[in-house]
Backbone as JSON Lines, residues from 0, in Angstrom:
{"i":0,"aa":"M","n":[-23.15,11.67,38.97],"ca":[-21.97,12.0,38.74],"c":[-21.54,13.38,39.24]}
{"i":1,"aa":"N","n":[-20.44,13.52,39.87],"ca":[-20.14,14.81,40.44],"c":[-19.49,15.64,39.33]}
{"i":2,"aa":"R","n":[-19.27,16.99,39.64],"ca":[-19.01,18.03,38.79],"c":[-17.55,17.83,38.14]}
{"i":3,"aa":"S","n":[-16.54,17.24,39.1],"ca":[-15.22,17.0,38.7],"c":[-15.27,15.79,37.66]}
{"i":4,"aa":"A","n":[-16.04,14.76,37.81],"ca":[-16.1,13.7,36.99],"c":[-16.74,13.99,35.63]}
{"i":5,"aa":"T","n":[-17.85,14.87,35.5],"ca":[-18.32,15.48,34.44],"c":[-17.36,16.17,33.63]}
{"i":6,"aa":"K","n":[-16.6,17.13,34.31],"ca":[-15.58,17.9,33.64],"c":[-14.56,16.98,33.11]}
{"i":7,"aa":"T","n":[-14.09,16.07,33.7],"ca":[-13.05,15.25,33.22],"c":[-13.48,14.24,32.06]}
{"i":8,"aa":"S","n":[-14.77,13.69,32.08],"ca":[-15.17,12.98,30.9],"c":[-15.57,13.79,29.76]}
{"i":9,"aa":"R","n":[-15.96,15.14,29.91],"ca":[-16.13,16.06,28.69],"c":[-14.65,16.43,28.3]}
{"i":10,"aa":"Y","n":[-13.65,16.6,29.04],"ca":[-12.43,16.9,28.71],"c":[-11.83,15.72,27.78]}
{"i":11,"aa":"F","n":[-11.96,14.42,28.31],"ca":[-11.61,13.16,27.55],"c":[-12.32,13.21,26.17]}
{"i":12,"aa":"F","n":[-13.63,13.37,26.23],"ca":[-14.38,13.34,24.87],"c":[-13.85,14.38,23.81]}
{"i":13,"aa":"I","n":[-13.55,15.6,24.3],"ca":[-13.19,16.47,23.37],"c":[-11.74,16.15,22.84]}
{"i":14,"aa":"R","n":[-10.79,15.65,23.75],"ca":[-9.45,15.34,23.37],"c":[-9.49,14.03,22.46]}
{"i":15,"aa":"L","n":[-10.49,13.3,22.44],"ca":[-10.8,12.1,21.52],"c":[-11.49,12.68,20.23]}
{"i":16,"aa":"L","n":[-12.41,13.41,20.33],"ca":[-13.06,13.88,19.14],"c":[-12.32,14.79,18.14]}
{"i":17,"aa":"I","n":[-11.48,15.6,18.67],"ca":[-10.81,16.58,17.76],"c":[-9.89,15.78,16.87]}
{"i":18,"aa":"P","n":[-8.96,14.86,17.33],"ca":[-8.18,14.22,16.34],"c":[-8.93,13.47,15.31]}
{"i":19,"aa":"I","n":[-10.08,12.77,15.64],"ca":[-10.93,11.98,14.84],"c":[-11.37,12.89,13.74]}
{"i":20,"aa":"A","n":[-11.99,14.09,14.06],"ca":[-12.45,14.91,13.14],"c":[-11.44,15.39,12.22]}
{"i":21,"aa":"V","n":[-10.17,15.79,12.64],"ca":[-9.13,16.13,11.78],"c":[-8.85,15.07,10.7]}
{"i":22,"aa":"I","n":[-8.73,13.87,11.16],"ca":[-8.49,12.8,10.29],"c":[-9.58,12.62,9.23]}
{"i":23,"aa":"L","n":[-10.86,12.7,9.67],"ca":[-11.99,12.6,8.8],"c":[-12.04,13.52,7.81]}
{"i":24,"aa":"F","n":[-11.82,14.94,8.17],"ca":[-12.07,15.95,7.25],"c":[-10.92,16.58,6.69]}
{"i":25,"aa":"S","n":[-9.82,16.17,6.95],"ca":[-8.58,16.74,6.28],"c":[-8.14,15.95,5.23]}
{"i":26,"aa":"G","n":[-7.07,16.31,4.57],"ca":[-6.56,15.56,3.39],"c":[-5.41,16.25,2.91]}
{"i":27,"aa":"C","n":[-4.93,15.93,1.81],"ca":[-3.69,16.68,1.18],"c":[-4.2,17.99,0.84]}
{"i":28,"aa":"A","n":[-5.41,18.39,0.33],"ca":[-5.82,19.6,0.07],"c":[-7.15,19.82,0.63]}
{"i":29,"aa":"S","n":[-7.75,21.18,0.6],"ca":[-8.87,21.45,1.16],"c":[-9.99,22.26,0.28]}
{"i":30,"aa":"N","n":[-9.71,22.29,-1.05],"ca":[-10.42,23.03,-1.92],"c":[-11.41,22.12,-2.67]}
{"i":31,"aa":"P","n":[-12.78,22.26,-2.39],"ca":[-13.8,21.54,-3.28],"c":[-13.81,22.14,-4.54]}
{"i":32,"aa":"E","n":[-13.89,21.42,-5.56],"ca":[-14.01,21.85,-7.02],"c":[-14.85,21.01,-7.79]}
{"i":33,"aa":"K","n":[-15.3,21.58,-8.98],"ca":[-15.92,20.73,-10.01],"c":[-14.88,19.81,-10.66]}
{"i":34,"aa":"A","n":[-15.1,18.67,-10.9],"ca":[-14.22,17.7,-11.58],"c":[-14.16,17.86,-12.99]}
{"i":35,"aa":"T","n":[-12.94,17.6,-13.64],"ca":[-12.7,17.76,-15.06],"c":[-12.2,16.27,-15.29]}
{"i":36,"aa":"E","n":[-12.9,15.7,-16.17],"ca":[-12.36,14.26,-16.62],"c":[-11.72,14.36,-17.91]}
{"i":37,"aa":"I","n":[-10.4,13.78,-17.94],"ca":[-9.6,13.67,-19.08],"c":[-9.49,12.26,-19.33]}
{"i":38,"aa":"K","n":[-9.87,11.87,-20.57],"ca":[-9.84,10.36,-20.9],"c":[-8.32,9.99,-21.26]}
{"i":39,"aa":"P","n":[-7.87,9.01,-20.73],"ca":[-6.58,8.45,-21.34],"c":[-6.72,8.13,-22.81]}
{"i":40,"aa":"A","n":[-5.92,8.8,-23.68],"ca":[-6.27,8.5,-25.09],"c":[-5.04,8.34,-25.9]}
{"i":41,"aa":"S","n":[-4.38,9.44,-26.3],"ca":[-3.38,9.61,-27.22],"c":[-2.24,8.57,-27.14]}
{"i":42,"aa":"Q","n":[-1.93,8.04,-28.09],"ca":[-0.62,7.14,-28.16],"c":[0.67,7.85,-27.91]}
{"i":43,"aa":"S","n":[0.67,9.29,-28.2],"ca":[1.82,9.88,-27.82],"c":[1.95,10.26,-26.35]}
{"i":44,"aa":"Q","n":[0.83,10.07,-25.65],"ca":[0.82,10.37,-24.2],"c":[1.69,9.48,-23.51]}
{"i":45,"aa":"S","n":[2.46,9.82,-22.41],"ca":[3.43,8.97,-21.75],"c":[2.45,7.85,-20.92]}
{"i":46,"aa":"P","n":[3.3,6.67,-20.64],"ca":[2.63,5.63,-19.91],"c":[2.22,6.29,-18.54]}
{"i":47,"aa":"V","n":[3.1,7.0,-17.88],"ca":[2.7,7.7,-16.64],"c":[1.38,8.36,-16.67]}
{"i":48,"aa":"I","n":[1.09,9.2,-17.66],"ca":[-0.08,9.98,-17.72],"c":[-1.26,9.0,-18.03]}
{"i":49,"aa":"T","n":[-1.09,8.1,-18.91],"ca":[-2.12,7.3,-19.32],"c":[-2.59,6.54,-18.16]}
{"i":50,"aa":"Y","n":[-1.67,5.99,-17.32],"ca":[-2.09,5.17,-16.15],"c":[-2.66,6.07,-15.16]}
{"i":51,"aa":"A","n":[-2.19,7.3,-14.84],"ca":[-2.68,8.22,-13.85],"c":[-3.96,8.52,-14.11]}
{"i":52,"aa":"L","n":[-4.39,8.85,-15.37],"ca":[-5.73,9.26,-15.95],"c":[-6.73,8.07,-15.7]}
{"i":53,"aa":"S","n":[-6.18,6.93,-15.91],"ca":[-7.16,5.71,-15.89],"c":[-7.61,5.6,-14.38]}
{"i":54,"aa":"L","n":[-6.91,6.2,-13.35],"ca":[-7.19,6.0,-11.96],"c":[-8.32,7.09,-11.54]}
{"i":55,"aa":"Q","n":[-8.66,7.97,-12.43],"ca":[-9.71,9.04,-12.01],"c":[-10.94,8.27,-11.32]}
{"i":56,"aa":"G","n":[-11.5,8.81,-10.35],"ca":[-12.7,8.32,-9.72],"c":[-12.18,7.28,-8.64]}
{"i":57,"aa":"T","n":[-11.01,6.89,-8.45],"ca":[-10.61,5.98,-7.47],"c":[-10.76,6.84,-6.08]}
{"i":58,"aa":"P","n":[-11.26,6.22,-5.06],"ca":[-11.59,6.92,-3.9],"c":[-10.43,7.5,-3.18]}
{"i":59,"aa":"Y","n":[-10.5,8.61,-2.49],"ca":[-9.66,9.26,-1.62],"c":[-9.52,8.51,-0.22]}
{"i":60,"aa":"H","n":[-8.48,8.12,0.19],"ca":[-8.41,7.56,1.47],"c":[-7.0,7.8,2.16]}
{"i":61,"aa":"F","n":[-6.97,8.56,3.1],"ca":[-5.71,9.16,3.85],"c":[-4.9,7.87,4.25]}
{"i":62,"aa":"G","n":[-3.59,8.04,3.85],"ca":[-2.5,7.08,4.22],"c":[-2.56,5.8,3.27]}
{"i":63,"aa":"K","n":[-3.3,5.75,2.29],"ca":[-3.37,4.57,1.38],"c":[-2.66,4.85,0.03]}
{"i":64,"aa":"D","n":[-2.32,3.75,-0.54],"ca":[-1.69,3.94,-1.9],"c":[-1.95,2.78,-2.86]}
{"i":65,"aa":"T","n":[-3.11,2.31,-2.8],"ca":[-3.38,1.3,-4.01],"c":[-4.79,1.65,-4.37]}
{"i":66,"aa":"P","n":[-5.15,1.18,-5.73],"ca":[-6.29,1.34,-6.38],"c":[-7.54,0.68,-5.42]}
{"i":67,"aa":"E","n":[-7.17,-0.55,-4.96],"ca":[-8.22,-1.2,-4.15],"c":[-8.45,-0.47,-2.9]}
{"i":68,"aa":"E","n":[-7.57,0.1,-2.22],"ca":[-7.94,0.65,-0.84],"c":[-8.2,2.24,-1.03]}
{"i":69,"aa":"G","n":[-7.75,2.83,-2.12],"ca":[-7.74,4.34,-2.32],"c":[-6.4,4.91,-2.21]}
{"i":70,"aa":"F","n":[-6.43,6.17,-2.38],"ca":[-5.23,6.82,-2.47],"c":[-5.24,8.27,-1.63]}
{"i":71,"aa":"D","n":[-4.08,8.59,-0.84],"ca":[-4.03,10.08,-0.57],"c":[-3.05,10.61,-1.71]}
{"i":72,"aa":"C","n":[-2.92,11.85,-1.59],"ca":[-2.0,12.53,-2.75],"c":[-0.75,11.94,-2.97]}
{"i":73,"aa":"S","n":[0.15,11.75,-2.05],"ca":[1.45,11.21,-2.17],"c":[1.35,9.74,-2.49]}
{"i":74,"aa":"G","n":[0.39,8.93,-1.98],"ca":[0.29,7.64,-2.25],"c":[-0.19,7.35,-3.68]}
{"i":75,"aa":"F","n":[-0.9,8.24,-4.3],"ca":[-1.38,8.24,-5.68],"c":[-0.07,8.34,-6.54]}
{"i":76,"aa":"V","n":[0.6,9.43,-6.35],"ca":[1.7,9.76,-7.02],"c":[2.89,8.57,-6.96]}
{"i":77,"aa":"K","n":[3.07,8.17,-5.83],"ca":[4.16,7.01,-5.61],"c":[3.65,5.85,-6.37]}
{"i":78,"aa":"H","n":[2.31,5.41,-6.24],"ca":[1.76,4.26,-6.98],"c":[1.91,4.39,-8.45]}
{"i":79,"aa":"V","n":[1.47,5.58,-9.0],"ca":[1.55,5.59,-10.41],"c":[3.01,5.51,-10.93]}
{"i":80,"aa":"Y","n":[3.98,6.13,-10.27],"ca":[5.41,5.95,-10.83],"c":[5.99,4.59,-10.52]}
{"i":81,"aa":"Q","n":[5.56,3.87,-9.33],"ca":[5.95,2.55,-9.1],"c":[5.59,1.64,-10.12]}
{"i":82,"aa":"K","n":[4.34,1.82,-10.67],"ca":[3.89,1.02,-11.91],"c":[4.73,1.25,-13.18]}
{"i":83,"aa":"Q","n":[5.51,2.25,-13.16],"ca":[6.45,2.6,-14.33],"c":[7.8,2.19,-13.9]}
{"i":84,"aa":"G","n":[8.03,1.61,-12.71],"ca":[9.4,1.18,-12.4],"c":[10.22,2.29,-11.69]}
{"i":85,"aa":"I","n":[9.54,3.34,-11.46],"ca":[10.26,4.51,-10.74],"c":[9.77,4.6,-9.29]}
{"i":86,"aa":"T","n":[10.83,4.54,-8.31],"ca":[10.58,4.54,-6.78],"c":[10.65,6.01,-6.34]}
{"i":87,"aa":"L","n":[9.51,6.37,-5.78],"ca":[9.6,7.73,-5.13],"c":[9.35,7.62,-3.65]}
{"i":88,"aa":"P","n":[9.79,8.58,-2.95],"ca":[9.45,8.51,-1.26],"c":[8.02,8.63,-1.29]}
{"i":89,"aa":"R","n":[7.64,8.22,-0.05],"ca":[6.07,8.08,0.27],"c":[5.41,9.33,0.61]}
{"i":90,"aa":"T","n":[6.16,10.37,1.12],"ca":[5.65,11.55,1.63],"c":[5.79,12.73,0.61]}
{"i":91,"aa":"V","n":[4.95,13.76,0.57],"ca":[5.03,14.93,-0.21],"c":[6.44,15.58,-0.02]}
{"i":92,"aa":"L","n":[6.65,15.95,1.27],"ca":[8.03,16.6,1.62],"c":[9.11,15.95,1.08]}
{"i":93,"aa":"D","n":[9.09,14.56,1.37],"ca":[10.22,13.77,0.86],"c":[10.38,13.71,-0.69]}
{"i":94,"aa":"M","n":[9.27,13.75,-1.29],"ca":[9.26,13.78,-2.75],"c":[9.9,15.13,-3.34]}
{"i":95,"aa":"A","n":[9.47,16.33,-2.57],"ca":[9.86,17.62,-2.86],"c":[11.41,17.74,-2.75]}
{"i":96,"aa":"L","n":[11.85,17.07,-1.61],"ca":[13.24,17.42,-1.15],"c":[14.16,16.47,-1.94]}
{"i":97,"aa":"S","n":[13.7,15.39,-2.52],"ca":[14.68,14.46,-3.27],"c":[14.64,14.62,-4.74]}
{"i":98,"aa":"L","n":[13.78,15.41,-5.33],"ca":[13.59,15.56,-6.75],"c":[14.15,16.95,-7.16]}
{"i":99,"aa":"P","n":[14.68,16.94,-8.43],"ca":[15.15,18.22,-8.9],"c":[14.08,19.17,-9.18]}
{"i":100,"aa":"H","n":[14.41,20.47,-8.88],"ca":[13.35,21.64,-9.04],"c":[13.3,21.91,-10.69]}
{"i":101,"aa":"I","n":[12.13,22.23,-11.06],"ca":[11.85,22.53,-12.37],"c":[11.11,23.95,-12.37]}
{"i":102,"aa":"P","n":[11.58,24.97,-13.14],"ca":[10.92,26.28,-13.29],"c":[9.53,26.11,-13.69]}
{"i":103,"aa":"K","n":[8.57,26.88,-13.12],"ca":[7.25,26.88,-13.6],"c":[6.88,26.91,-15.24]}
{"i":104,"aa":"N","n":[7.75,27.65,-15.88],"ca":[7.73,27.78,-17.31],"c":[8.25,26.64,-18.23]}
{"i":105,"aa":"D","n":[8.96,25.67,-17.31],"ca":[9.39,24.46,-18.02],"c":[8.76,23.15,-17.52]}
{"i":106,"aa":"V","n":[7.47,23.29,-16.99],"ca":[6.9,22.09,-16.48],"c":[6.22,21.13,-17.66]}
{"i":107,"aa":"H","n":[6.61,19.91,-17.74],"ca":[6.2,19.01,-18.78],"c":[5.3,17.91,-18.2]}
{"i":108,"aa":"S","n":[4.58,17.41,-19.12],"ca":[3.8,16.1,-18.81],"c":[4.39,15.16,-17.93]}
{"i":109,"aa":"G","n":[4.0,14.77,-16.81],"ca":[4.61,13.74,-16.01],"c":[5.29,14.42,-14.79]}
{"i":110,"aa":"D","n":[5.7,15.67,-14.85],"ca":[6.36,16.32,-13.78],"c":[5.29,16.41,-12.55]}
{"i":111,"aa":"L","n":[5.83,16.51,-11.41],"ca":[5.17,16.62,-10.23],"c":[5.08,18.14,-9.78]}
{"i":112,"aa":"V","n":[3.78,18.52,-9.49],"ca":[3.35,19.87,-9.04],"c":[3.0,19.83,-7.68]}
{"i":113,"aa":"F","n":[3.66,20.79,-6.79],"ca":[3.31,20.72,-5.42],"c":[2.63,22.03,-5.0]}
{"i":114,"aa":"F","n":[2.0,22.0,-3.82],"ca":[1.17,22.9,-3.37],"c":[1.4,23.18,-1.93]}
{"i":115,"aa":"N","n":[1.11,24.35,-1.34],"ca":[1.02,24.76,0.05],"c":[-0.54,24.8,0.5]}
{"i":116,"aa":"T","n":[-0.93,23.74,0.96],"ca":[-2.43,23.72,1.45],"c":[-2.72,23.86,2.79]}
{"i":117,"aa":"N","n":[-1.65,23.75,3.58],"ca":[-1.99,23.96,5.06],"c":[-0.79,24.66,5.87]}
{"i":118,"aa":"G","n":[-0.11,25.58,5.12],"ca":[0.87,26.32,5.75],"c":[2.25,25.74,5.76]}
{"i":119,"aa":"K","n":[2.33,24.57,5.0],"ca":[3.67,23.99,4.83],"c":[3.91,24.07,3.29]}
{"i":120,"aa":"S","n":[5.18,24.39,2.91],"ca":[5.47,24.67,1.4],"c":[5.14,23.41,0.67]}
{"i":121,"aa":"F","n":[5.27,22.24,1.13],"ca":[4.97,21.0,0.3],"c":[4.02,20.14,1.15]}
{"i":122,"aa":"S","n":[2.68,20.37,0.85],"ca":[1.72,19.54,1.52],"c":[0.74,18.96,0.63]}
{"i":123,"aa":"H","n":[0.95,19.17,-0.58],"ca":[0.04,18.39,-1.55],"c":[0.82,18.3,-2.87]}
{"i":124,"aa":"V","n":[0.58,17.12,-3.54],"ca":[1.23,16.85,-4.82],"c":[0.3,16.2,-5.89]}
{"i":125,"aa":"G","n":[0.59,16.58,-7.09],"ca":[-0.36,15.99,-8.31],"c":[0.7,15.81,-9.4]}
{"i":126,"aa":"I","n":[0.29,15.1,-10.45],"ca":[0.9,14.81,-11.58],"c":[0.39,15.66,-12.8]}
{"i":127,"aa":"Y","n":[1.44,16.62,-13.24],"ca":[1.1,17.35,-14.38],"c":[0.75,16.71,-15.77]}
{"i":128,"aa":"V","n":[-0.45,16.93,-16.36],"ca":[-0.78,16.33,-17.48],"c":[-0.47,17.04,-18.71]}
{"i":129,"aa":"N","n":[-1.0,18.3,-18.98],"ca":[-0.53,19.29,-19.97],"c":[-1.61,20.32,-19.81]}
{"i":130,"aa":"N","n":[-1.57,21.44,-20.73],"ca":[-2.34,22.47,-20.77],"c":[-2.78,23.04,-19.4]}
{"i":131,"aa":"D","n":[-2.09,23.02,-18.41],"ca":[-2.23,23.51,-17.05],"c":[-3.15,22.64,-16.31]}
{"i":132,"aa":"Q","n":[-3.28,21.32,-16.72],"ca":[-4.16,20.4,-15.94],"c":[-3.17,19.47,-15.3]}
{"i":133,"aa":"F","n":[-3.6,19.05,-14.03],"ca":[-2.88,17.93,-13.3],"c":[-3.87,17.1,-12.69]}
{"i":134,"aa":"V","n":[-3.39,15.85,-12.5],"ca":[-4.27,14.7,-11.79],"c":[-3.75,14.39,-10.44]}
{"i":135,"aa":"H","n":[-4.68,14.26,-9.55],"ca":[-4.33,14.16,-8.02],"c":[-5.47,13.64,-7.24]}
{"i":136,"aa":"A","n":[-5.09,13.27,-6.01],"ca":[-6.05,12.68,-5.14],"c":[-6.15,13.99,-4.07]}
{"i":137,"aa":"P","n":[-7.13,14.79,-4.11],"ca":[-7.11,16.14,-3.32],"c":[-7.4,15.91,-1.92]}
{"i":138,"aa":"S","n":[-8.7,15.31,-1.64],"ca":[-9.01,15.3,-0.2],"c":[-10.14,14.42,0.11]}
{"i":139,"aa":"Q","n":[-10.3,14.27,1.28],"ca":[-11.63,13.54,1.76],"c":[-12.94,14.13,1.31]}
{"i":140,"aa":"R","n":[-12.89,15.5,1.06],"ca":[-14.09,16.23,0.76],"c":[-14.36,15.95,-0.73]}
{"i":141,"aa":"T","n":[-13.21,16.11,-1.62],"ca":[-13.7,15.66,-2.96],"c":[-13.84,14.26,-3.2]}
{"i":142,"aa":"G","n":[-13.17,13.37,-2.39],"ca":[-13.52,12.08,-2.33],"c":[-13.05,11.18,-3.3]}
{"i":143,"aa":"R","n":[-12.16,11.72,-4.41],"ca":[-11.61,10.81,-5.48],"c":[-10.56,11.36,-6.16]}
{"i":144,"aa":"V","n":[-9.93,10.56,-6.95],"ca":[-8.87,11.04,-7.85],"c":[-9.48,11.89,-9.0]}
{"i":145,"aa":"L","n":[-9.0,12.94,-9.31],"ca":[-9.65,13.84,-10.36],"c":[-8.45,14.76,-10.89]}
{"i":146,"aa":"V","n":[-9.01,15.42,-12.03],"ca":[-8.01,16.3,-12.91],"c":[-8.48,17.8,-12.46]}
{"i":147,"aa":"S","n":[-7.52,18.63,-12.06],"ca":[-7.72,20.09,-11.8],"c":[-6.96,20.82,-12.7]}
{"i":148,"aa":"S","n":[-7.21,22.26,-12.74],"ca":[-6.51,23.11,-13.37],"c":[-5.57,24.07,-12.42]}
{"i":149,"aa":"L","n":[-4.39,24.36,-13.01],"ca":[-3.47,25.21,-12.33],"c":[-4.02,26.64,-12.37]}
{"i":150,"aa":"K","n":[-4.88,26.87,-13.35],"ca":[-5.54,28.22,-13.37],"c":[-6.63,28.38,-12.41]}
{"i":151,"aa":"N","n":[-7.08,27.22,-11.77],"ca":[-8.03,27.42,-10.8],"c":[-7.56,28.33,-9.68]}
{"i":152,"aa":"R","n":[-8.3,29.27,-9.1],"ca":[-7.89,30.24,-8.14],"c":[-7.24,29.67,-6.91]}
{"i":153,"aa":"Y","n":[-7.75,28.61,-6.46],"ca":[-7.17,28.06,-5.26],"c":[-5.8,27.37,-5.65]}
{"i":154,"aa":"W","n":[-5.71,26.55,-6.77],"ca":[-4.42,25.96,-6.94],"c":[-3.34,26.84,-7.45]}
{"i":155,"aa":"H","n":[-3.75,28.04,-8.08],"ca":[-2.86,28.97,-8.56],"c":[-2.15,29.63,-7.44]}
{"i":156,"aa":"K","n":[-3.08,30.0,-6.34],"ca":[-2.64,30.7,-5.2],"c":[-1.62,29.94,-4.28]}
{"i":157,"aa":"H","n":[-1.93,28.55,-4.3],"ca":[-1.26,27.62,-3.38],"c":[-0.01,26.86,-4.04]}
{"i":158,"aa":"Y","n":[0.2,27.06,-5.35],"ca":[1.16,26.51,-5.97],"c":[2.54,26.72,-5.39]}
{"i":159,"aa":"S","n":[3.46,25.75,-5.14],"ca":[4.72,26.02,-4.51],"c":[5.93,25.37,-5.33]}
{"i":160,"aa":"G","n":[5.69,24.78,-6.46],"ca":[6.77,24.38,-7.33],"c":[6.48,23.16,-8.06]}
{"i":161,"aa":"A","n":[7.63,22.76,-8.84],"ca":[7.47,21.56,-9.6],"c":[8.79,20.72,-9.51]}
{"i":162,"aa":"R","n":[8.77,19.44,-9.59],"ca":[9.73,18.68,-9.58],"c":[9.66,17.51,-10.84]}
{"i":163,"aa":"R","n":[10.88,17.03,-11.22],"ca":[10.94,16.11,-12.21],"c":[11.33,14.76,-11.67]}
{"i":164,"aa":"P","n":[10.51,13.71,-11.77],"ca":[11.19,12.4,-11.3],"c":[12.03,11.87,-12.54]}
{"i":165,"aa":"G","n":[12.41,10.62,-12.25],"ca":[13.39,10.05,-13.32],"c":[12.77,9.93,-14.68]}
{"i":166,"aa":"R","n":[13.33,9.28,-15.43],"ca":[12.78,9.03,-16.96],"c":[11.39,8.53,-16.91]}
{"i":167,"aa":"F","n":[10.53,8.88,-17.88],"ca":[9.39,8.46,-18.08],"c":[8.91,8.69,-19.54]}
């Protein structure tokens, strides 16, 4: 193989490898953390929260939105609300732009919490549970739906706002 052909095939390989690596190792968020499990329990808990918590452990899968295939962050949120008869947009940005803003001191169970995890104001979303806890599908790295704390240094630093979907 001549030098030009070697250089061309190396260039082709790099151009192919980089997008594959980005897809495999990226996700809605990028912070590994210890999982907190909250059991769906209380009868006073909303059906949205009960169902969302029942999905803990479901695998993360970019671009998917079903328990059978797995979830990315917006697919998880959309699926949970769809089960309650509330239709939300598919992407994080569209959710943030289409729902009313909620002040941080007025966030209630079932509200959506948004984060800037990649330089974009709205690049990750989860569902607020209570006591500064939210359930979400963070990333390929964490691998599954889990509950995190807004007090966690990473999530606190990257918090970008809350929105309230329709009635629940």
